[in-house]
NUTORZA-555796 format. One record per atom (N, C-alpha, C, CB): x, y, z. Coordinates in steps of 0.001 Angstrom, whole numbers, plus 500000, padded with zeros to 6 digits. Glycine has a CB too. Example, Ala and Ser with C-alpha at 12.3 -4.5 7.8 and 13.67 -1.06 7.14 Angstrom:
BEGIN
513190494310507800
512300495500507800
513200496700507800
511308495527509046
512850497750507080
513670498940507140
512900500030507870
514084499402505725
% end
This chain:
BEGIN
514853492624491054
513970492978492389
512762492345492626
513579494340492445
512375492081493641
511390491287494060
510015492461494895
512246490059495157
508889492291494351
507703493014494799
506957491830495407
506866493841493592
506527492188496675
505969491409497371
504417491988497900
506966491111498374
503363491013497960
502080491684498497
501303490519499350
501073492300497167
500666490862500334
499830489847500790
498293489759500179
499801490023502245
498025490693499427
496554490516498766
496763490243497366
495566491843498894
496138489280497072
496189488912495589
495677490060494546
495280487609495386
494600490738494974
493963491695493814
495174492804493800
492206492463494249
495760493084494855
496791494270494859
497909494053493972
497385494526496244
498406492976493976
499475492162493105
499303492408491691
499379490600493302
497799491603491429
497553491723490162
497185492912489606
496773490957489889
496429493875490648
496301495275489908
497506495884489242
495858496311490877
498567495706490188
499808496473489715
500294495870488495
500961496486490759
500427494504488391
500856494038487045
500008494335486082
501064492707486957
498934494228485809
497844494626484942
498065495879484535
496567494544485517
498139496912485561
498150498492485332
499581498892484634
497971499359486895
500786498146484964
501921498591484402
502918497818483974
502390499306485084
502285496629483659
503040495548482893
503727496301481470
501864494208482463
502840496988480800
503292497532479459
504586498470479768
502018498428478695
504279499308480847
505136500292481070
506349499955481512
504669501097481821
506587498642482213
507564497978482852
507944496735482035
507135497667484217
508503496431480977
508496495167480364
509038494077480791
508902495230479382
509818494380482025
510699493129482782
509651492642483717
512232493624483719
508555493327484275
507459492837485128
507258491439484587
506095493760485070
507280490534485432
506767489155485218
505383488970485881
507780488101485794
504518488157485463
503270487731486178
503535487278487305
502509486804485580
502407487699488348
502679487297489744
502730485795489950
501632487871490652
503335485392490950
503257483943491461
502752483846492858
504637483259491418
502580482737493154
501804482660494527
502445481436495450
500078482348494226
503005481476496744
503178480555497584
502618480625498982
504364480408497599
501764479520499366
501063479808500443
501800479596501647
499932479132500441
503213478918501700
504066478963502511
504791480183502829
504726478144502214
504523480955502115
505506482573502311
504764483528503096
505835483509500753
505558484462503745
505224485355504583
504106486549503710
506676485933505181
504810486785502691
503813487479501710
503827486399500625
504296489096501117
502519486051500503
501957485167499648
502274485292498006
500559485293499928
502065486655497550
501945486852496230
503366487641495741
500559487664495962
503988487425494634
505165488094494585
505456488289493014
506284487299495385
506213489130492504
506617489442491097
507800490068490926
505725490210490457
508534489471489982
509931490147489744
510175491287488729
510834489121489326
510926491955488843
510982493353487835
512427493545487859
510101494892488420
512818494131486937
514292494463486624
514588496034487648
514484494735484601
515695496236487985
515940497384488934
515556498636488260
517431497475489402
515859498791487001
515588500017485908
514238500346486129
515796499641484254
513367498801485848
511895499143485449
511176499433487075
511055497619484448
511677498726488344
511582499229489651
511485500630489783
512607498823490371
512641501167489569
512971502794489713
511968503435488729
514689503267489252
511581503099487634
510726503610486483
509141503473487441
510905502434484771
508745502468487910
507516502165488779
507378502789489581
507348501151489310
508418503061490645
508090503920491628
507897505239491548
508803503821492387
508616505705490381
508246507096489742
506740507302489148
509255507341488524
506332506248488680
505007506178488044
504191506314489323
504698504775487129
504279505851490283
503334505293491497
503391506714492257
504018503750492540
504661507308492452
504582508381493170
503918509581492454
505846508653493605
504181509932491340
503418510717490230
501792510690490402
503803510049488751
501331509664490682
499835509570490743
499272509940492142
499379508117490374
500046509949493098
499412510143494298
498919511628494418
500344509749495408
497441511677494828
496948512736494700
496066513298495934
496343512614493577
496226512528496932
495188512545498101
495967512857499243
494378511165498343
495684513981500139
496360514293501075
496330513744502403
496220515307501099
495616512557502440
495372511715503645
495454510107503192
493837512113504306
496465509513503462
496608507957502792
495224507207503449
498326506992503375
495065507205504746
494167506500505488
492884506579505160
494250506782506655
492363507970504716
491209508237504188
491105507876502757
490945509514504404
492040508090502019
492166507767500463
491785505982500571
494082508212499724
492235505346501495
492046503896501424
490454503755501657
493002503056502585
490080504387502302
488514504311503083
487568504480501913
488162505676504356
487992505519500891
487217505956499936
487395504984498630
487554507419499707
488188504081498610
488292503201497519
487756501628497787
489778503226497123
486683501420497089
486130500329497394
486895498981497425
485182500292496631
488118498722496325
488959497784496418
489848497830497275
489426497598495500
489926499016498055
491283498928499501
490476499169500676
492754500357499538
489152499179500607
488527499449502243
488437498515503013
487210499912502402
488790497021502558
488797495952503252
490476495954504262
488524494669502053
491140496928503956
492419497289504641
492431498340505226
493434497358503932
491332499291505611
491084500273506584
491431500088507989
489847500531506549
490898498919508466
491048498626509812
492569498223510228
490066497521510126
493092497655509261
494538497102509404
495384498318509483
495028496127508146
495336499166508633
495933500440508640
495928501337509760
495448501068507723
494612501489510300
494483502124511365
495413501572512804
493031502097511494
495152500468512697
495844499397513735
497433499831513546
495522497515513260
497908499977512421
499533500253512128
499581501626512846
500080500356510283
498733502379512484
498933504000512760
499040503870513996
497799505118512366
498259503385514788
497925503520516447
499338502991516807
496431502445517202
499909501913516558
500939501070516879
502236501845516870
500962499923515965
502392502618515457
503525503329515315
503387504663516266
503738503627513782
502050505032516426
501882506330517328
502313506285518729
500470506727517403
502000504779519181
502507504524520613
504163504478520581
501857503012521210
504871504155519779
506188504103519539
506696505647519603
506447503359518169
506270506266518765
506456507944518658
506288508242520210
505115508893517562
505275508147520598
505088508503522156
505972508176523147
504001507971522652
506362506925523152
507435506201524035
508614506787523985
507688504837523700
509049507556522669
510280508258522634
510069509496523338
510779508488521259
509001509970523824
509063511153524826
508852512272523866
510529511309525728
508651512357522623
508728513449521905
507452513972521305
509624513227520985
506559513312521833
505357513550521056
504116514109522176
504936512037520229
503804515370522415
503004515785523400
501553516126522996
503627516858523987
501362515768521561
499695516126520930
498939515193521440
499393516061519231
497922515437521673
496696514764521968
495973514474520706
495846515564522894
495917513374519931
495494513375519057
494759511995518659
496355513845518435
493409512021518337
492773510754517758
492148510767516410
491750510316518626
492361509744515739
491751509769514458
490599510180514360
491722508735513912
490034510992513258
488672511639513124
487986510325511985
488801513568512362
486875510321512440
486136509156511458
485279510105510638
485080507844512334
485383509958509493
484685510926508469
483668509909507696
485881511732507318
482474510592507197
481797509683506415
482253510159504774
480081509764506804
482433508929504033
482834509063502778
482143508512501797
483913508702502670
482183508694500628
481442508036499438
482245506740499154
481377509042498048
481678505959498694
482457504915498081
482874505403496588
481592503529498065
483801504740496026
483907504865494586
483866503600493927
485098505545494199
% end
């Protein structure tokens, strides 16, 4: 299996945190010519294990707000908001969404 990332810190964090629990995980590599610059390989068995570990650690009720609260992830907040709005327009274009909703900006402390 191949895990790809656009941000070096993200793939390094993943590798450093889970390499002992997923022994087939190989150190990340990078290639500036690739769409996802950073990559690491892992066996399917360990990938399934990793997915379970990551899912078990989710404790937040709102992903976008959780991103804003983490200093090491806050640089992605605007990008996630853009993705949210893009997909919201897709949903609305299907004509199945009558809700009038705008994201709420909340002040949160940094970790």
